[in-house]
C-alpha positions in Angstrom: 58.8 -27.2 46.2 56.7 -28.0 43.5 56.5 -26.4 40.3 53.5 -25.9 38.4 54.4 -26.4 34.1 50.9 -25.1 33.5 50.8 -22.6 30.6 47.9 -20.2 30.0 47.1 -18.2 26.7 48.6 -14.8 27.1 46.5 -11.8 27.6 47.2 -10.4 24.2 45.8 -13.7 22.6 42.4 -13.7 25.0 41.7 -10.0 24.2 41.8 -10.6 20.5 39.7 -13.6 21.1 36.9 -11.7 23.0 36.8 -9.0 20.5 36.3 -11.3 17.9 33.3 -12.8 19.4 32.0 -9.7 20.4 32.2 -8.3 16.3 30.4 -11.7 15.8 27.7 -11.0 17.8 27.1 -7.3 17.0 27.2 -8.4 13.2 24.6 -11.0 14.1 22.2 -9.1 15.9 22.7 -6.3 13.2 21.4 -8.7 10.3 18.6 -9.9 13.1 17.6 -6.0 13.5 17.5 -5.7 9.9 15.2 -8.3 9.3 12.9 -6.7 11.5 13.2 -3.4 10.5 12.2 -4.9 6.9 9.2 -6.6 8.2 7.8 -3.6 9.6 8.6 -0.8 6.7 6.5 -2.5 4.5 3.6 -0.2 2.9 1.1 0.2 0.4 1.0 3.3 -1.8 -1.7 3.7 -4.5 -0.9 6.5 -7.2 -3.8 7.3 -9.8 -2.2 6.7 -13.5 -5.6 8.2 -14.9 -8.9 9.4 -14.4 -11.5 10.6 -17.0 -15.3 10.4 -17.5 -17.9 10.2 -20.0 -22.0 10.6 -21.0 -24.4 13.4 -19.9 -27.1 14.3 -18.1 -29.6 12.6 -19.8 -28.2 9.3 -20.0 -25.9 8.9 -17.1 -22.2 9.2 -16.3 -19.3 6.6 -16.2 -15.9 7.4 -14.5 -13.3 5.8 -15.1 -10.2 5.8 -12.7 -7.0 3.6 -12.9 -5.1 3.3 -9.5 -1.2 1.9 -9.3 0.4 0.2 -6.4 3.9 1.7 -6.0 4.3 0.4 -2.5 6.1 -2.6 -1.2 3.2 -4.2 0.3 0.0 -5.6 -0.9 -2.9 -3.1 -0.9 -6.8 -4.2 -0.6 -9.8 -2.0 -2.0 -12.5 -2.4 0.7 -14.9 0.6 -0.1 -15.5 3.7 -2.9 -16.8 7.0 -2.1 -18.0 9.5 -4.4 -17.6 13.1 -2.9 -17.2 11.6 0.3 -20.1 9.3 0.6 -20.6 5.3 -0.5 -21.4 4.8 -4.1 -24.9 3.1 -3.2 -25.8 6.4 -1.8 -26.0 7.5 -5.3 -27.6 4.4 -6.6 -24.5 3.9 -8.6 -22.5 0.5 -9.2 -19.1 0.1 -9.4 -16.9 -2.5 -11.1 -13.3 -3.4 -10.1 -11.2 -5.2 -12.6 -14.2 -5.9 -14.9 -15.4 -8.0 -11.8 -18.2 -6.5 -9.6 -16.8 -7.0 -5.9 -16.0 -4.1 -4.1 -12.7 -6.2 -1.9 -10.0 -6.4 -4.5 -6.6 -6.7 -3.6 -3.9 -5.1 -6.0 -0.5 -6.4 -5.4 3.0 -4.5 -5.7 3.1 -2.9 -9.0 -0.3 -3.9 -9.9 -3.1 -1.6 -11.0 -6.7 -1.7 -10.3 -9.3 0.0 -13.0 -12.4 1.3 -11.9 -15.4 1.9 -13.4 -18.8 4.0 -11.5 -22.0 4.0 -13.2 -24.4 7.1 -11.8 -27.6 7.8 -12.6 -28.3 10.8 -15.2 -30.1 12.7 -12.1 -27.4 12.9 -9.4 -24.7 14.8 -11.0 -24.8 17.6 -13.9 -22.4 18.1 -16.9 -19.1 20.4 -15.5 -19.3 19.0 -12.0 -16.3 17.8 -10.6 -16.5 14.8 -8.6 -14.1 13.3 -5.9 -13.5 9.8 -6.4 -12.0 7.8 -3.3 -11.0 4.5 -2.3 -10.4 3.1 1.1 -7.9 0.0 1.9 -8.3 -2.2 4.6 -5.1 -0.5 6.1 -7.4 2.6 6.4 -5.7 4.9 3.9 -7.5 6.8 1.5 -6.6 8.0 -1.5 -9.0 10.7 -3.7 -9.3 11.9 -7.1 -11.3 14.5 -8.6 -12.7 13.9 -11.8 -14.5 16.6 -14.0 -17.9 15.5 -15.8 -18.2 16.5 -19.3 
């Protein structure tokens, strides 16, 4: 009878190796999943830093609003509304960060200064108007301002 001298690894060592491989794979999957959630949980959040108005019913109004992006993603302002209507409905003009286009991207931690100039006949002194910005992601950020 021939004796087989082959030796294998013991069941204890095999179990330790299998557990080590399973832990390594679990750690790799956890890091991969964390990377996915980090990419999909970025958000924009625009907060109002300040808002005020100047002018009179005879000369027209200037409304100033400063928004700051406190979210983790850039925000692109696409529209500006007064009392729920586009500013063009009032014949008003808007300036974002001292430039005229109404589409401005605000980086994380950045701010945008909005200046709205309206005609004298659209509003009266003491009236509260709502200035609202609309972003490319579909979010809206309103602010009420009382005209002096």
